C-alpha positions, 0 to 999 in steps of 0.5 A: 500444504504451502507455508508462508512467512508474512511480515507486516501482518497486523497492518492495513494491507497485512490484515487483508492479505492474511485473510486472503492467504488463510482462505487459500488454506496455506500455513502461515508464519507471521513475523511479529514485533510490537503486535501479535495477530491474535490468530492461531497461525505460527508467530515468531518474534523479529525486528527488521532493524535487528538482523540477528532477530530474523535468524531462522524466520524463513526455515521451512517456508515456501515463500516470503510475503514482505509487507512491513515498512517504516513510514516517516521522516526519520532517516535512520529508522527508514534505512534500517527497516526499508533497506537494510532490513529487507536485505537481511530478510532476503539473506535469511530467505536465501539461506533457507532455500526460499526463492519466492519473495513478494514485496509490497512496494509503493508507486510513490517512488515515482514522485509527484509528477503527472502519470497517466497510465504508464506501464511498469517499463514506461516510468522511472522512479524519482523518490522525493522523500526518505521513506520513498528513497529507502523503500526503493532501495529495498525494492531494488534489492528484492528485484536483484534477488529475483523477487517480485515487487507490487506497487499500488498507489492509493489503497482504500478500504477497512483499515485505511487511516490516510487516503479517505480520512485525509481527503475528508480532513482536507475538505473540512479544513478548506471547504473547497475542492482543488483544481476542479476535482478533475484529476484521476487517481490510481486506487485499489480496494485493499481486499483486491490488493490482498488477493493479488499478493496472495495469488503471487505468493501461492500460485507463482510470481514473475521473478525480478519484476515490478507489478503495478496494482491499481484498478484498471479505471482511475478514480476521479477526485470528484467521485471521491468527494461525492462519496465522502460528502454523501456517505460520510457526512462531510459538508459539501465544498462551496468553492474550488481553489487552485493547488497554489492557493490551497497550499497558501491556505494550508502550507502544512498540507502541501504534500497531501494537496499535491496528491490531488492536483494532477493525474496519477494512475498506472497501468496494472494489466499484468497484475490483474491478469496474474491474479485471476480476479475481477477488479472490484469497482470503486463504488462497490469497494467504497460501499463495503468499507463504509462501516469502517470509515464512519467509525474511524471519522467519528473517533477522529471528530471526538478526538 
């Protein structure tokens, strides 16, 4: 039986990936820090910011699936977890004779500029935050060691607290769309992303390679807005604003607004070919996630 070590197993992508791996019948060992998974898989305590705590974590496993990351503005924490922590985990894997290492990265490392379907070798990283800078440093260490990095852009589905809820909050705050809601975004349903990661971890991953992981068809912001209005009870926007005007109105949301201001999607042919999974259409994935979004937004409003 294949044995895997999974980090970040209690997170948004981690929970879905754990389910996908369990369905494949693998033996799971999860590295836990603050929260345990609640499942009957083997659980070992460890902290990516404390290399000594990782000793022995990779012994006896066939592959490492690294999904944990620090997201925020504290540079020390981001460096300790996203860069030094990844290098420490890689060292543990090498010491245990583990050669398959799959890391969840992010297409945010490409920066805010417009991206219209570039393949992995057609776009260069230009990180613009401490989170992206340190995650890229960790990704580069994985690639140099012969591991595989999976870079989605927007991930949605049950457990999403940022993409769809964030857009719902912006719509409610402005009563407006941005730039005609014309931009198209690279999105992937979390269950599809989990299947891609599981396939790479169990069936084999191309060494030293980045794989984009978005649905082959980018999702227009208009389609997102329509679903949020129709299915989640957010009032329909009554006007449209330019990105510049929206930032003047909500200066604290400039980063979020910039994500809706131009096309950002990436060619993901290689990841889908390797996974053997048919991409789930956005409308289907969103419909299957409605119970989560309705409950989460209700809590948001009550708070």
